[in-house]
N, C-alpha and C positions, 0 to 999 in steps of 0.2 A: 437837326435844328429842330423841327416840329418834335421830337420824342422827349426831349427835354420838358416840353409844355405838356405831352400827354402823362408822363411820371408821376406828379402831383396828383394829377385826377384819378389814375389808375389805384394809386395808394389808397385815394378814398373810398374807392369802389369796394378793394379788399380788407378794409380796416374793419373790424368785428366793433359792435357796438361797446359802451362803455360797462353795460352789464355781464356781457359775455367776457369780458377781461378780468373780471372782479375774481380773487384769490377765494376758495373758499376756504371757512375756518370751522374748527368741531363746535358743537352745544359745549363738550365739557371745556373746550379754552374759554368762552367765554363765561362758564360759571365760575372757573378756576382764578382766571384775572380779569373781572369787570373794568379795574381802573386801565387796562390797557386797550380796552376796545371801546370804552365810555366815548359817545358822541360819534362816532364812526360808523359808517355803512358798511355792514358787514352781511356775509352770505353763507347758510349752512343748512344742513339736512336735520329734522328730526319727525317726532308722531305730533300731528295736531290732534288737539281736542276744541271742537268749536261747539261751545253752549253760553247759553246766559249764564252770564259773571264768572265763565270759566274758560274765555278763549286763550289758549297756551300751546305752549311746542312743549314735547317733553322728549327726553334722550331715547326711550325705546317704548314700544307697546305695553311693557310689563310696567315702568314706571306710569303711565298714563293708566292703565288698568287700576293700577293700586294709588292713584294720586299722589305721587311722591314729588311735591312740587319743589323740592330741594332740587329736583334734577330736571327743572322746568324754567321755561320764560314765560312772561305774559305778553300775549300779542294785542296790540293797541289797534283795533280794527273797526273801521266806519262800518255801521248798520249795513249798508250796501256792500262790501266786499265780506261782510260775515253770513248774509245769505247767497251770496254768488260762490262762497267756499265751505258752506257745509256741509257738502260730501265730501269733503275731506277727511273730516272727524274719525281718528282711528287708522289715517294712512300715513303714509311717510309722505314728506313733503320737502320741498326746496324753498328758503326761503331768505329775500333780502329786504332789510331796511336799516334804520338807525338804532343801535344798540344804545339803552339808556339805562345804565347801572343803579340810579338810585328811584324808579321807578318800579314798585313791587307789586304792583297788580291788583286786582280784588282781595282787599283784608290784608295786604302785605304778605300773601302767601308765595310769592313767585321769587327767584335769582334775579329780576332783572326785566326789563321790557323791551319787544322790538316794535317799535314806531316808524311813522312815513313809510309802510310797506311798498315795497317796488315790484317785488314779484313774490308771488303766491304759487307752487305747482303742486300738485298733488300728484302721487304716484305710489305704484306698488311694486315689491321685490321682485326682481322675475322668477318664473316658477310657481307664480302664486296666480290664481284666477278667480274673479268672483262668480258664485253661482247664482244665476240670476232668480233661480226658482226659489232657495230658500234663505240667500243672502249669506250663506256660509263659503267660506275659501276653501277651495281645492287646491290640492298640487296639481299642475299639470304633469297628464301623462304622455 
């Protein structure tokens, strides 16, 4: 009989937090179908660009390097979050926040915006490492 009381408690312990349960969409889906995702909390990967009047997430490093803003979303970052995540500029990131199709960012250049950002994790693809001496990326051997 006691086990019936323990089951609900155990399920609480082993339930993942809401942010871990959210499905990941692609940046391509957000750009191609802005009406479908407008106002929704979304999670996706991209390449961060963190700079004054240029906070954005791009589809790829090539899109970022060439500033192809038609393949990018504006990032509505607080000053504090911008300073904390400056190191992610040029790196792949995992983001979660609210998608706003009408917020086109600085000078209306971007395809929408991510606001109310709850998750911002920077990472590098496997097989790459940062060379601390000269700042260049090298393939691991």
